[in-house]
C-alpha positions as CSV (number, residue, x, y, z in Angstrom):
1,X,-37.3,-9.6,1.6
2,X,-36.3,-6.9,4.1
3,X,-36.9,-4.1,1.6
4,X,-40.5,-5.4,0.8
5,X,-41.2,-5.8,4.5
6,X,-40.0,-2.3,5.3
7,X,-42.2,-1.0,2.4
8,X,-45.3,-2.7,3.7
9,X,-44.6,-1.4,7.2
10,X,-44.2,2.2,5.9
11,X,-47.5,1.8,3.9
12,X,-49.4,0.6,7.0
13,X,-48.0,3.5,9.0
14,X,-49.0,6.0,6.4
15,X,-45.6,7.6,6.0
16,X,-45.2,6.8,2.3
17,X,-44.6,9.9,0.1
18,X,-47.9,10.9,-1.6
19,X,-47.8,10.2,-5.4
20,X,-51.1,11.8,-6.3
21,X,-51.2,15.0,-8.3
22,X,-54.2,16.4,-6.4
23,X,-54.7,16.2,-2.6
24,X,-57.7,14.1,-1.6
25,X,-60.3,15.3,0.9
26,X,-62.4,13.1,3.2
27,X,-66.1,13.2,2.1
28,X,-69.2,11.4,3.2
29,X,-72.2,11.9,1.0
30,X,-74.4,9.6,-1.1
31,X,-73.6,8.8,-4.7
32,X,-75.3,6.9,-7.5
33,X,-73.0,4.9,-9.8
34,X,-74.2,4.2,-13.4
35,X,-71.8,1.6,-14.9
36,X,-71.2,1.9,-18.6
37,X,-71.1,-1.5,-20.4
38,X,-68.6,-2.3,-23.2
39,X,-71.3,-1.5,-25.7
40,X,-71.9,2.0,-24.3
41,X,-75.2,1.2,-22.6
42,X,-75.7,2.4,-19.0
43,X,-76.3,-0.6,-16.7
44,X,-78.3,-0.9,-13.5
45,X,-77.3,1.8,-11.0
46,X,-75.5,1.2,-7.7
47,X,-76.0,3.2,-4.5
48,X,-73.1,4.1,-2.3
49,X,-71.2,6.7,-0.4
50,X,-68.2,8.9,-1.4
51,X,-65.3,8.4,1.0
52,X,-62.8,10.9,-0.5
53,X,-62.5,13.1,-3.5
54,X,-60.0,15.3,-5.3
55,X,-59.8,17.3,-8.5
56,X,-58.8,14.1,-10.3
57,X,-60.2,11.1,-8.5
58,X,-62.4,9.6,-5.8
59,X,-63.0,6.6,-3.6
60,X,-66.5,5.1,-3.1
61,X,-68.0,2.6,-0.7
62,X,-70.5,0.5,-2.7
63,X,-72.4,-2.7,-2.0
64,X,-71.0,-4.3,-5.1
65,X,-68.2,-3.6,-7.5
66,X,-69.3,-2.2,-10.9
67,X,-68.8,-4.7,-13.7
68,X,-67.4,-2.1,-16.0
69,X,-64.3,-0.1,-16.6
70,X,-66.2,3.2,-16.8
71,X,-69.1,4.6,-14.8
72,X,-71.0,7.8,-14.4
73,X,-71.1,9.0,-10.8
74,X,-73.8,11.4,-9.6
75,X,-73.2,13.2,-6.3
76,X,-76.6,13.1,-4.5
77,X,-77.4,16.0,-2.2
78,X,-74.3,18.1,-3.2
79,X,-75.5,21.6,-4.0
80,X,-74.9,22.6,-7.6
81,X,-74.6,19.0,-9.0
82,X,-78.3,18.1,-9.4
83,X,-78.8,16.4,-12.8
84,X,-75.0,16.1,-13.4
85,X,-72.7,13.1,-13.4
86,X,-68.9,12.7,-13.9
87,X,-67.5,10.0,-16.1
88,X,-65.1,7.9,-14.0
89,X,-62.5,5.4,-15.0
90,X,-62.7,2.6,-12.5
91,X,-59.2,1.8,-11.3
92,X,-59.5,-0.7,-8.5
93,X,-62.0,-2.4,-6.2
94,X,-61.4,-4.3,-3.0
95,X,-63.5,-5.9,-0.3
96,X,-64.0,-3.6,2.7
97,X,-66.3,-4.8,5.5
98,X,-69.7,-5.7,4.1
99,X,-69.1,-3.9,0.8
100,X,-66.5,-2.8,-1.8
101,X,-64.2,0.1,-1.9
102,X,-63.9,1.4,-5.5
103,X,-61.3,3.9,-6.6
104,X,-61.4,5.8,-9.9
105,X,-60.1,8.8,-11.7
106,X,-61.7,11.5,-13.9
107,X,-60.7,14.7,-15.8
108,X,-62.4,18.0,-15.1
């Protein structure tokens, strides 16, 4: 009990050792998320904002969680990415304020 309490306190304080391979950088730009259904079809797009990004993953603030394990993410207004999208594996989604925070990973 004490060990789990201590772990939760450390997590809240932000002094837990970083386990990610690539450092994440704060970001704030619009994205369009195109969920990919289990049959390979691209579903209705979702609008949102990127919160942070790295060479291997990202966090997005969306109005709703994508109902798929994979999605294409297009970075709107980011120079050099017009017409391009990254295939992202959706790892987790959690309620955050009036929307959903979605995390995912990808390979470059």
